[in-house]
N, CA, C, O and the ligand as a Tripos MOL2 file, in Angstrom:
@<TRIPOS>MOLECULE
protein
  257   255    65     0     0
PROTEIN
NO_CHARGES

@<TRIPOS>ATOM
      1 N          30.4060   35.1780   -8.7950 N.3       1 MET1
      2 CA         30.4380   34.2600   -7.6450 C.3       1 MET1
      3 C          29.9930   32.8660   -8.0900 C.2       1 MET1
      4 O          29.0040   32.7090   -8.8060 O.2       1 MET1
      5 N          30.7330   31.8820   -7.6540 N.am      2 ALA2
      6 CA         30.4110   30.5230   -8.0680 C.3       2 ALA2
      7 C          29.1470   30.0260   -7.3740 C.2       2 ALA2
      8 O          28.8880   30.3220   -6.2080 O.2       2 ALA2
      9 N          28.3910   29.2790   -8.1170 N.am      3 ASN3
     10 CA         27.1730   28.6990   -7.5550 C.3       3 ASN3
     11 C          27.5210   27.3480   -6.9610 C.2       3 ASN3
     12 O          27.4310   26.3200   -7.6320 O.2       3 ASN3
     13 N          27.9160   27.3580   -5.7110 N.am      4 THR4
     14 CA         28.3560   26.1270   -5.0670 C.3       4 THR4
     15 C          27.1810   25.2050   -4.7810 C.2       4 THR4
     16 O          26.0470   25.6360   -4.5750 O.2       4 THR4
     17 N          27.4980   23.9340   -4.7770 N.am      5 THR5
     18 CA         26.4550   22.9530   -4.5020 C.3       5 THR5
     19 C          26.5380   22.5330   -3.0400 C.2       5 THR5
     20 O          27.4280   21.7820   -2.6400 O.2       5 THR5
     21 N          25.6100   23.0230   -2.2670 N.am      6 ASP6
     22 CA         25.5720   22.6790   -0.8530 C.3       6 ASP6
     23 C          24.4230   21.7090   -0.6090 C.2       6 ASP6
     24 O          23.2620   22.0720   -0.8000 O.2       6 ASP6
     25 N          24.7260   20.4860   -0.1920 N.am      7 PRO7
     26 CA         23.6530   19.4890   -0.0090 C.3       7 PRO7
     27 C          22.6220   19.9220    1.0190 C.2       7 PRO7
     28 O          21.4770   19.4720    0.9800 O.2       7 PRO7
     29 N          23.0180   20.7880    1.9360 N.am      8 THR8
     30 CA         22.0540   21.2270    2.9480 C.3       8 THR8
     31 C          21.0600   22.2230    2.3610 C.2       8 THR8
     32 O          20.0130   22.5040    2.9450 O.2       8 THR8
     33 N          21.4200   22.7530    1.1830 N.am      9 LEU9
     34 CA         20.5370   23.7180    0.5410 C.3       9 LEU9
     35 C          19.9550   23.1410   -0.7460 C.2       9 LEU9
     36 O          19.5940   23.8810   -1.6610 O.2       9 LEU9
     37 N          19.8680   21.8250   -0.8080 N.am     10 ALA10
     38 CA         19.3340   21.1790   -1.9960 C.3      10 ALA10
     39 C          17.9030   21.6480   -2.2460 C.2      10 ALA10
     40 O          17.0730   21.6560   -1.3360 O.2      10 ALA10
     41 N          17.6310   22.0290   -3.4650 N.am     11 PRO11
     42 CA         16.2800   22.5120   -3.7650 C.3      11 PRO11
     43 C          15.2490   21.3980   -3.6770 C.2      11 PRO11
     44 O          15.5090   20.2540   -4.0500 O.2      11 PRO11
     45 N          14.1030   21.7510   -3.1880 N.am     12 THR12
     46 CA         13.0200   20.7830   -3.1430 C.3      12 THR12
     47 C          11.9290   21.2350   -4.0950 C.2      12 THR12
     48 O          11.6620   22.4300   -4.2230 O.2      12 THR12
     49 N          11.3180   20.3070   -4.7420 N.am     13 GLY13
     50 CA         10.2670   20.6790   -5.6770 C.3      13 GLY13
     51 C          10.1580   19.6800   -6.7940 C.2      13 GLY13
     52 O          10.7760   18.6160   -6.7590 O.2      13 GLY13
     53 N           9.3780   20.0240   -7.7750 N.am     14 PRO14
     54 CA          9.0670   19.0760   -8.8370 C.3      14 PRO14
     55 C          10.1910   18.9110   -9.8500 C.2      14 PRO14
     56 O          10.0600   18.1400  -10.8010 O.2      14 PRO14
     57 N          11.3050   19.6340   -9.6530 N.am     15 THR15
     58 CA         12.3920   19.4930  -10.6080 C.3      15 THR15
     59 C          12.9920   18.0980  -10.5260 C.2      15 THR15
     60 O          13.4740   17.5600  -11.5230 O.2      15 THR15
     61 N          12.9590   17.5190   -9.3350 N.am     16 TYR16
     62 CA         13.4570   16.1630   -9.1770 C.3      16 TYR16
     63 C          12.2730   15.2050   -9.2060 C.2      16 TYR16
     64 O          11.1720   15.5550   -8.7810 O.2      16 TYR16
     65 N          12.5010   14.0110   -9.7030 N.am     17 GLY17
     66 CA         11.4160   13.0620   -9.8530 C.3      17 GLY17
     67 C          10.7100   12.7640   -8.5500 C.2      17 GLY17
     68 O          11.3190   12.6510   -7.4870 O.2      17 GLY17
     69 N           9.4080   12.6420   -8.6760 N.am     18 TRP18
     70 CA          8.6140   12.3300   -7.4790 C.3      18 TRP18
     71 C           7.6410   11.2210   -7.8310 C.2      18 TRP18
     72 O           6.9840   11.2610   -8.8710 O.2      18 TRP18
     73 N           7.5540   10.2290   -6.9520 N.am     19 CYS19
     74 CA          6.6280    9.1270   -7.1780 C.3      19 CYS19
     75 C           5.3920    9.3340   -6.3180 C.2      19 CYS19
     76 O           5.4870    9.4420   -5.0950 O.2      19 CYS19
     77 N           4.2250    9.3890   -6.9670 N.am     20 ASP20
     78 CA          2.9760    9.5980   -6.2340 C.3      20 ASP20
     79 C           2.4770    8.3050   -5.6060 C.2      20 ASP20
     80 O           1.5570    8.3290   -4.7880 O.2      20 ASP20
     81 N           3.0730    7.1800   -5.9790 N.am     21 TRP21
     82 CA          2.5820    5.9170   -5.4420 C.3      21 TRP21
     83 C           3.2210    5.5850   -4.1030 C.2      21 TRP21
     84 O           2.5320    5.1850   -3.1650 O.2      21 TRP21
     85 N           4.5410    5.7510   -4.0120 N.am     22 HIS22
     86 CA          5.1510    5.5360   -2.6910 C.3      22 HIS22
     87 C           5.4070    6.8720   -1.9980 C.2      22 HIS22
     88 O           5.9730    6.9240   -0.9060 O.2      22 HIS22
     89 N           4.9850    7.9330   -2.6460 N.am     23 GLU23
     90 CA          5.0500    9.2760   -2.0730 C.3      23 GLU23
     91 C           6.4540    9.6070   -1.5880 C.2      23 GLU23
     92 O           6.6820    9.9060   -0.4160 O.2      23 GLU23
     93 N           7.3710    9.5430   -2.5220 N.am     24 GLY24
     94 CA          8.7470    9.8730   -2.1980 C.3      24 GLY24
     95 C           9.4940   10.2470   -3.4590 C.2      24 GLY24
     96 O           9.0110   10.0140   -4.5670 O.2      24 GLY24
     97 N          10.6700   10.8260   -3.2950 N.am     25 PRO25
     98 CA         11.4670   11.2180   -4.4500 C.3      25 PRO25
     99 C          11.9860    9.9970   -5.1990 C.2      25 PRO25
    100 O          12.2490    8.9530   -4.6030 O.2      25 PRO25
    101 N          12.1280   10.1420   -6.4980 N.am     26 SER26
    102 CA         12.6160    9.0310   -7.3010 C.3      26 SER26
    103 C          13.2930    9.5600   -8.5510 C.2      26 SER26
    104 O          12.8450   10.5340   -9.1560 O.2      26 SER26
    105 N          14.3780    8.9020   -8.9250 N.am     27 GLY27
    106 CA         15.0840    9.3140  -10.1340 C.3      27 GLY27
    107 C          14.5300    8.6530  -11.3740 C.2      27 GLY27
    108 O          14.9620    8.9470  -12.4890 O.2      27 GLY27
    109 N          13.5680    7.7560  -11.1840 N.am     28 THR28
    110 CA         13.0350    7.0180  -12.3260 C.3      28 THR28
    111 C          11.5670    7.3150  -12.5670 C.2      28 THR28
    112 O          10.9220    6.6540  -13.3810 O.2      28 THR28
    113 N          11.0340    8.3070  -11.8620 N.am     29 ALA29
    114 CA          9.6060    8.5990  -11.9860 C.3      29 ALA29
    115 C           9.2820    9.1520  -13.3760 C.2      29 ALA29
    116 O          10.0070    9.9860  -13.9200 O.2      29 ALA29
    117 N           8.1940    8.6730  -13.9210 N.am     30 VAL30
    118 CA          7.7100    9.1860  -15.1980 C.3      30 VAL30
    119 C           6.2200    9.4790  -15.0620 C.2      30 VAL30
    120 O           5.5420    8.9580  -14.1770 O.2      30 VAL30
    121 N           5.7280   10.3300  -15.9680 N.am     31 LEU31
    122 CA          4.3190   10.6990  -15.9370 C.3      31 LEU31
    123 C           3.4570    9.4980  -16.3140 C.2      31 LEU31
    124 O           3.6840    8.8560  -17.3400 O.2      31 LEU31
    125 N           2.4760    9.2050  -15.4830 N.am     32 ILE32
    126 CA          1.6090    8.0600  -15.7300 C.3      32 ILE32
    127 C           0.2900    8.5020  -16.3340 C.2      32 ILE32
    128 O          -0.1320    7.9710  -17.3610 O.2      32 ILE32
    129 N          -0.3580    9.4590  -15.7130 N.am     33 SER33
    130 CA         -1.6500    9.8570  -16.2290 C.3      33 SER33
    131 C          -2.0040   11.2660  -15.7980 C.2      33 SER33
    132 O          -1.4590   11.7990  -14.8320 O.2      33 SER33
    133 N          -2.9220   11.8490  -16.5320 N.am     34 VAL34
    134 CA         -3.4470   13.1480  -16.1670 C.3      34 VAL34
    135 C          -4.9330   12.9660  -15.9010 C.2      34 VAL34
    136 O          -5.7190   12.7200  -16.8160 O.2      34 VAL34
    137 N          -5.3000   13.0910  -14.6390 N.am     35 VAL35
    138 CA         -6.6870   12.8860  -14.2580 C.3      35 VAL35
    139 C          -7.4410   14.1900  -14.4390 C.2      35 VAL35
    140 O          -7.1580   15.1890  -13.7780 O.2      35 VAL35
    141 N          -8.3950   14.1610  -15.3360 N.am     36 GLU36
    142 CA         -9.1560   15.3690  -15.6070 C.3      36 GLU36
    143 C         -10.2800   15.5160  -14.5900 C.2      36 GLU36
    144 O         -10.9830   14.5600  -14.2630 O.2      36 GLU36
    145 N         -10.4240   16.7250  -14.1110 N.am     37 GLN37
    146 CA        -11.4490   17.0020  -13.1250 C.3      37 GLN37
    147 C         -12.5310   17.8730  -13.7370 C.2      37 GLN37
    148 O         -12.3210   18.5120  -14.7680 O.2      37 GLN37
    149 N         -13.6890   17.8930  -13.0920 N.am     38 CYS38
    150 CA        -14.7900   18.7270  -13.5760 C.3      38 CYS38
    151 C         -14.4040   20.2020  -13.4770 C.2      38 CYS38
    152 O         -14.7450   21.0070  -14.3430 O.2      38 CYS38
    153 N         -13.7010   20.5310  -12.4260 N.am     39 SER39
    154 CA        -13.2730   21.9170  -12.2610 C.3      39 SER39
    155 C         -11.8140   21.9340  -11.8330 C.2      39 SER39
    156 O         -11.3460   21.0380  -11.1310 O.2      39 SER39
    157 N         -11.1190   22.9490  -12.2620 N.am     40 GLY40
    158 CA         -9.7200   23.0580  -11.8880 C.3      40 GLY40
    159 C          -8.8350   22.2820  -12.8410 C.2      40 GLY40
    160 O          -9.3170   21.5710  -13.7230 O.2      40 GLY40
    161 N          -7.5560   22.4250  -12.6540 N.am     41 PRO41
    162 CA         -6.5970   21.7500  -13.5380 C.3      41 PRO41
    163 C          -6.5510   20.2570  -13.2760 C.2      41 PRO41
    164 O          -6.9350   19.7930  -12.2020 O.2      41 PRO41
    165 N          -6.0870   19.5180  -14.2470 N.am     42 GLY42
    166 CA         -5.9620   18.0760  -14.0940 C.3      42 GLY42
    167 C          -4.8420   17.7290  -13.1380 C.2      42 GLY42
    168 O          -3.9540   18.5400  -12.8760 O.2      42 GLY42
    169 N          -4.8970   16.5210  -12.6250 N.am     43 ILE43
    170 CA         -3.8830   16.0650  -11.6870 C.3      43 ILE43
    171 C          -2.9070   15.1670  -12.4250 C.2      43 ILE43
    172 O          -3.2960   14.1810  -13.0510 O.2      43 ILE43
    173 N          -1.6420   15.5210  -12.3410 N.am     44 THR44
    174 CA         -0.6300   14.6780  -12.9590 C.3      44 THR44
    175 C          -0.0710   13.7310  -11.9110 C.2      44 THR44
    176 O           0.1600   14.1190  -10.7660 O.2      44 THR44
    177 N           0.1420   12.5000  -12.3090 N.am     45 ARG45
    178 CA          0.6560   11.5130  -11.3630 C.3      45 ARG45
    179 C           1.8950   10.8650  -11.9610 C.2      45 ARG45
    180 O           1.9380   10.5050  -13.1370 O.2      45 ARG45
    181 N           2.8980   10.7320  -11.1050 N.am     46 TYR46
    182 CA          4.1540   10.1490  -11.5340 C.3      46 TYR46
    183 C           4.4280    8.8770  -10.7410 C.2      46 TYR46
    184 O           4.0730    8.7760   -9.5660 O.2      46 TYR46
    185 N           5.0570    7.9200  -11.3890 N.am     47 ALA47
    186 CA          5.4000    6.6750  -10.7080 C.3      47 ALA47
    187 C           6.8150    6.2660  -11.0790 C.2      47 ALA47
    188 O           7.2460    6.4280  -12.2210 O.2      47 ALA47
    189 N           7.5350    5.7320  -10.0920 N.am     48 CYS48
    190 CA          8.8970    5.2880  -10.3340 C.3      48 CYS48
    191 C           8.8760    3.8800  -10.9370 C.2      48 CYS48
    192 O           7.8270    3.2410  -11.0220 O.2      48 CYS48
    193 N          10.0340    3.4220  -11.3450 N.am     49 ALA49
    194 CA         10.1240    2.1290  -12.0140 C.3      49 ALA49
    195 C           9.6070    0.9690  -11.1620 C.2      49 ALA49
    196 O           8.8010    0.1790  -11.6530 O.2      49 ALA49
    197 N          10.0390    0.8360   -9.8970 N.am     50 PRO50
    198 CA          9.5350   -0.2730   -9.0710 C.3      50 PRO50
    199 C           8.0290   -0.2280   -8.8920 C.2      50 PRO50
    200 O           7.3680   -1.2650   -8.9390 O.2      50 PRO50
    201 N           7.4750    0.9670   -8.6850 N.am     51 CYS51
    202 CA          6.0330    1.0750   -8.5000 C.3      51 CYS51
    203 C           5.2980    0.7460   -9.7980 C.2      51 CYS51
    204 O           4.2290    0.1370   -9.7690 O.2      51 CYS51
    205 N           5.8660    1.1470  -10.9340 N.am     52 ARG52
    206 CA          5.2320    0.8230  -12.2160 C.3      52 ARG52
    207 C           5.1890   -0.6830  -12.4090 C.2      52 ARG52
    208 O           4.2190   -1.2340  -12.9300 O.2      52 ARG52
    209 N           6.2640   -1.3380  -11.9760 N.am     53 GLU53
    210 CA          6.3260   -2.7890  -12.1390 C.3      53 GLU53
    211 C           5.3190   -3.4650  -11.2110 C.2      53 GLU53
    212 O           4.6270   -4.4020  -11.6080 O.2      53 GLU53
    213 N           5.2450   -2.9770   -9.9680 N.am     54 GLN54
    214 CA          4.3260   -3.5660   -9.0060 C.3      54 GLN54
    215 C           2.8800   -3.3820   -9.4300 C.2      54 GLN54
    216 O           2.0750   -4.3110   -9.3620 O.2      54 GLN54
    217 N           2.5620   -2.1680   -9.8700 N.am     55 ARG55
    218 CA          1.1580   -1.8460  -10.1530 C.3      55 ARG55
    219 C           0.8090   -2.0150  -11.6260 C.2      55 ARG55
    220 O          -0.3260   -1.7760  -12.0350 O.2      55 ARG55
    221 N           1.8010   -2.4310  -12.4220 N.am     56 ARG56
    222 CA          1.5840   -2.5900  -13.8590 C.3      56 ARG56
    223 C           1.0800   -1.2880  -14.4770 C.2      56 ARG56
    224 O           0.1100   -1.2680  -15.2340 O.2      56 ARG56
    225 N           1.7600   -0.2200  -14.1340 N.am     57 LEU57
    226 CA          1.3720    1.0800  -14.6450 C.3      57 LEU57
    227 C           2.0360    1.3030  -16.0020 C.2      57 LEU57
    228 O           3.1630    0.8720  -16.2450 O.2      57 LEU57
    229 N           1.3130    1.9780  -16.8610 N.am     58 VAL58
    230 CA          1.8310    2.2630  -18.1930 C.3      58 VAL58
    231 C           2.0760    3.7640  -18.3050 C.2      58 VAL58
    232 O           1.1770    4.5660  -18.0500 O.2      58 VAL58
    233 N           3.2830    4.1370  -18.6820 N.am     59 PRO59
    234 CA          3.5950    5.5650  -18.8000 C.3      59 PRO59
    235 C           2.6560    6.2810  -19.7620 C.2      59 PRO59
    236 O           2.1980    5.7190  -20.7570 O.2      59 PRO59
    237 N           2.3910    7.5220  -19.4370 N.am     60 TYR60
    238 CA          1.5390    8.3500  -20.2810 C.3      60 TYR60
    239 C           2.1760    8.4800  -21.6560 C.2      60 TYR60
    240 O           3.3640    8.7790  -21.7760 O.2      60 TYR60
    241 N           1.3710    8.2520  -22.6960 N.am     61 GLY61
    242 CA          1.9200    8.3240  -24.0410 C.3      61 GLY61
    243 C           2.1270    6.9290  -24.6170 C.2      61 GLY61
    244 O           2.1870    6.7520  -25.8340 O.2      61 GLY61
    245 N           2.2380    5.9330  -23.7240 N.am     62 GLN62
    246 CA          2.3680    4.5510  -24.1910 C.3      62 GLN62
    247 C           1.0960    3.7810  -23.9230 C.2      62 GLN62
    248 O           1.0340    2.5660  -24.1080 O.2      62 GLN62
    249 N           0.0720    4.5130  -23.4810 N.am     63 GLN63
    250 CA         -1.2050    3.8580  -23.2140 C.3      63 GLN63
    251 C          -1.9930    3.7340  -24.5100 C.2      63 GLN63
    252 O          -1.8780    4.5900  -25.3870 O.2      63 GLN63
    253 N          -2.7860    2.6870  -24.6420 N.am     64 PRO64
    254 CA         -3.5650    2.4640  -25.8520 C.3      64 PRO64
    255 C          -4.6600    3.5180  -26.0340 C.2      64 PRO64
    256 O          -5.4080    3.4690  -27.0110 O.2      64 PRO64
    257 ZN          7.4030    4.6370   -6.3450 Zn       65 ZN65
@<TRIPOS>BOND
     1     1     2 1
     2     2     3 1
     3     3     4 2
     4     3     5 am
     5     5     6 1
     6     6     7 1
     7     7     8 2
     8     7     9 am
     9     9    10 1
    10    10    11 1
    11    11    12 2
    12    11    13 am
    13    13    14 1
    14    14    15 1
    15    15    16 2
    16    15    17 am
    17    17    18 1
    18    18    19 1
    19    19    20 2
    20    19    21 am
    21    21    22 1
    22    22    23 1
    23    23    24 2
    24    23    25 am
    25    25    26 1
    26    26    27 1
    27    27    28 2
    28    27    29 am
    29    29    30 1
    30    30    31 1
    31    31    32 2
    32    31    33 am
    33    33    34 1
    34    34    35 1
    35    35    36 2
    36    35    37 am
    37    37    38 1
    38    38    39 1
    39    39    40 2
    40    39    41 am
    41    41    42 1
    42    42    43 1
    43    43    44 2
    44    43    45 am
    45    45    46 1
    46    46    47 1
    47    47    48 2
    48    47    49 am
    49    49    50 1
    50    50    51 1
    51    51    52 2
    52    51    53 am
    53    53    54 1
    54    54    55 1
    55    55    56 2
    56    55    57 am
    57    57    58 1
    58    58    59 1
    59    59    60 2
    60    59    61 am
    61    61    62 1
    62    62    63 1
    63    63    64 2
    64    63    65 am
    65    65    66 1
    66    66    67 1
    67    67    68 2
    68    67    69 am
    69    69    70 1
    70    70    71 1
    71    71    72 2
    72    71    73 am
    73    73    74 1
    74    74    75 1
    75    75    76 2
    76    75    77 am
    77    77    78 1
    78    78    79 1
    79    79    80 2
    80    79    81 am
    81    81    82 1
    82    82    83 1
    83    83    84 2
    84    83    85 am
    85    85    86 1
    86    86    87 1
    87    87    88 2
    88    87    89 am
    89    89    90 1
    90    90    91 1
    91    91    92 2
    92    91    93 am
    93    93    94 1
    94    94    95 1
    95    95    96 2
    96    95    97 am
    97    97    98 1
    98    98    99 1
    99    99   100 2
   100    99   101 am
   101   101   102 1
   102   102   103 1
   103   103   104 2
   104   103   105 am
   105   105   106 1
   106   106   107 1
   107   107   108 2
   108   107   109 am
   109   109   110 1
   110   110   111 1
   111   111   112 2
   112   111   113 am
   113   113   114 1
   114   114   115 1
   115   115   116 2
   116   115   117 am
   117   117   118 1
   118   118   119 1
   119   119   120 2
   120   119   121 am
   121   121   122 1
   122   122   123 1
   123   123   124 2
   124   123   125 am
   125   125   126 1
   126   126   127 1
   127   127   128 2
   128   127   129 am
   129   129   130 1
   130   130   131 1
   131   131   132 2
   132   131   133 am
   133   133   134 1
   134   134   135 1
   135   135   136 2
   136   135   137 am
   137   137   138 1
   138   138   139 1
   139   139   140 2
   140   139   141 am
   141   141   142 1
   142   142   143 1
   143   143   144 2
   144   143   145 am
   145   145   146 1
   146   146   147 1
   147   147   148 2
   148   147   149 am
   149   149   150 1
   150   150   151 1
   151   151   152 2
   152   151   153 am
   153   153   154 1
   154   154   155 1
   155   155   156 2
   156   155   157 am
   157   157   158 1
   158   158   159 1
   159   159   160 2
   160   159   161 am
   161   161   162 1
   162   162   163 1
   163   163   164 2
   164   163   165 am
   165   165   166 1
   166   166   167 1
   167   167   168 2
   168   167   169 am
   169   169   170 1
   170   170   171 1
   171   171   172 2
   172   171   173 am
   173   173   174 1
   174   174   175 1
   175   175   176 2
   176   175   177 am
   177   177   178 1
   178   178   179 1
   179   179   180 2
   180   179   181 am
   181   181   182 1
   182   182   183 1
   183   183   184 2
   184   183   185 am
   185   185   186 1
   186   186   187 1
   187   187   188 2
   188   187   189 am
   189   189   190 1
   190   190   191 1
   191   191   192 2
   192   191   193 am
   193   193   194 1
   194   194   195 1
   195   195   196 2
   196   195   197 am
   197   197   198 1
   198   198   199 1
   199   199   200 2
   200   199   201 am
   201   201   202 1
   202   202   203 1
   203   203   204 2
   204   203   205 am
   205   205   206 1
   206   206   207 1
   207   207   208 2
   208   207   209 am
   209   209   210 1
   210   210   211 1
   211   211   212 2
   212   211   213 am
   213   213   214 1
   214   214   215 1
   215   215   216 2
   216   215   217 am
   217   217   218 1
   218   218   219 1
   219   219   220 2
   220   219   221 am
   221   221   222 1
   222   222   223 1
   223   223   224 2
   224   223   225 am
   225   225   226 1
   226   226   227 1
   227   227   228 2
   228   227   229 am
   229   229   230 1
   230   230   231 1
   231   231   232 2
   232   231   233 am
   233   233   234 1
   234   234   235 1
   235   235   236 2
   236   235   237 am
   237   237   238 1
   238   238   239 1
   239   239   240 2
   240   239   241 am
   241   241   242 1
   242   242   243 1
   243   243   244 2
   244   243   245 am
   245   245   246 1
   246   246   247 1
   247   247   248 2
   248   247   249 am
   249   249   250 1
   250   250   251 1
   251   251   252 2
   252   251   253 am
   253   253   254 1
   254   254   255 1
   255   255   256 2
@<TRIPOS>SUBSTRUCTURE
     1 MET1         2 RESIDUE 1 A MET
     2 ALA2         6 RESIDUE 1 A ALA
     3 ASN3        10 RESIDUE 1 A ASN
     4 THR4        14 RESIDUE 1 A THR
     5 THR5        18 RESIDUE 1 A THR
     6 ASP6        22 RESIDUE 1 A ASP
     7 PRO7        26 RESIDUE 1 A PRO
     8 THR8        30 RESIDUE 1 A THR
     9 LEU9        34 RESIDUE 1 A LEU
    10 ALA10       38 RESIDUE 1 A ALA
    11 PRO11       42 RESIDUE 1 A PRO
    12 THR12       46 RESIDUE 1 A THR
    13 GLY13       50 RESIDUE 1 A GLY
    14 PRO14       54 RESIDUE 1 A PRO
    15 THR15       58 RESIDUE 1 A THR
    16 TYR16       62 RESIDUE 1 A TYR
    17 GLY17       66 RESIDUE 1 A GLY
    18 TRP18       70 RESIDUE 1 A TRP
    19 CYS19       74 RESIDUE 1 A CYS
    20 ASP20       78 RESIDUE 1 A ASP
    21 TRP21       82 RESIDUE 1 A TRP
    22 HIS22       86 RESIDUE 1 A HIS
    23 GLU23       90 RESIDUE 1 A GLU
    24 GLY24       94 RESIDUE 1 A GLY
    25 PRO25       98 RESIDUE 1 A PRO
    26 SER26      102 RESIDUE 1 A SER
    27 GLY27      106 RESIDUE 1 A GLY
    28 THR28      110 RESIDUE 1 A THR
    29 ALA29      114 RESIDUE 1 A ALA
    30 VAL30      118 RESIDUE 1 A VAL
    31 LEU31      122 RESIDUE 1 A LEU
    32 ILE32      126 RESIDUE 1 A ILE
    33 SER33      130 RESIDUE 1 A SER
    34 VAL34      134 RESIDUE 1 A VAL
    35 VAL35      138 RESIDUE 1 A VAL
    36 GLU36      142 RESIDUE 1 A GLU
    37 GLN37      146 RESIDUE 1 A GLN
    38 CYS38      150 RESIDUE 1 A CYS
    39 SER39      154 RESIDUE 1 A SER
    40 GLY40      158 RESIDUE 1 A GLY
    41 PRO41      162 RESIDUE 1 A PRO
    42 GLY42      166 RESIDUE 1 A GLY
    43 ILE43      170 RESIDUE 1 A ILE
    44 THR44      174 RESIDUE 1 A THR
    45 ARG45      178 RESIDUE 1 A ARG
    46 TYR46      182 RESIDUE 1 A TYR
    47 ALA47      186 RESIDUE 1 A ALA
    48 CYS48      190 RESIDUE 1 A CYS
    49 ALA49      194 RESIDUE 1 A ALA
    50 PRO50      198 RESIDUE 1 A PRO
    51 CYS51      202 RESIDUE 1 A CYS
    52 ARG52      206 RESIDUE 1 A ARG
    53 GLU53      210 RESIDUE 1 A GLU
    54 GLN54      214 RESIDUE 1 A GLN
    55 ARG55      218 RESIDUE 1 A ARG
    56 ARG56      222 RESIDUE 1 A ARG
    57 LEU57      226 RESIDUE 1 A LEU
    58 VAL58      230 RESIDUE 1 A VAL
    59 PRO59      234 RESIDUE 1 A PRO
    60 TYR60      238 RESIDUE 1 A TYR
    61 GLY61      242 RESIDUE 1 A GLY
    62 GLN62      246 RESIDUE 1 A GLN
    63 GLN63      250 RESIDUE 1 A GLN
    64 PRO64      254 RESIDUE 1 A PRO
    65 ZN65       257 GROUP 0 **** ****
């Protein structure tokens, strides 16, 4: 059976880019930082291109 693409059944989740700054989906979001906590897993934050430009965010891995 063919796996048809139905826009009404579009999957939601982290597979598609998500911007934590404007809190919306984005095709240009990249990982910015991993905030380490005292307990529990770290928090990953993603930002899209416009938000990175506005906030002068540096992608994770390109930080000094
Ligand atoms: Zn954004």
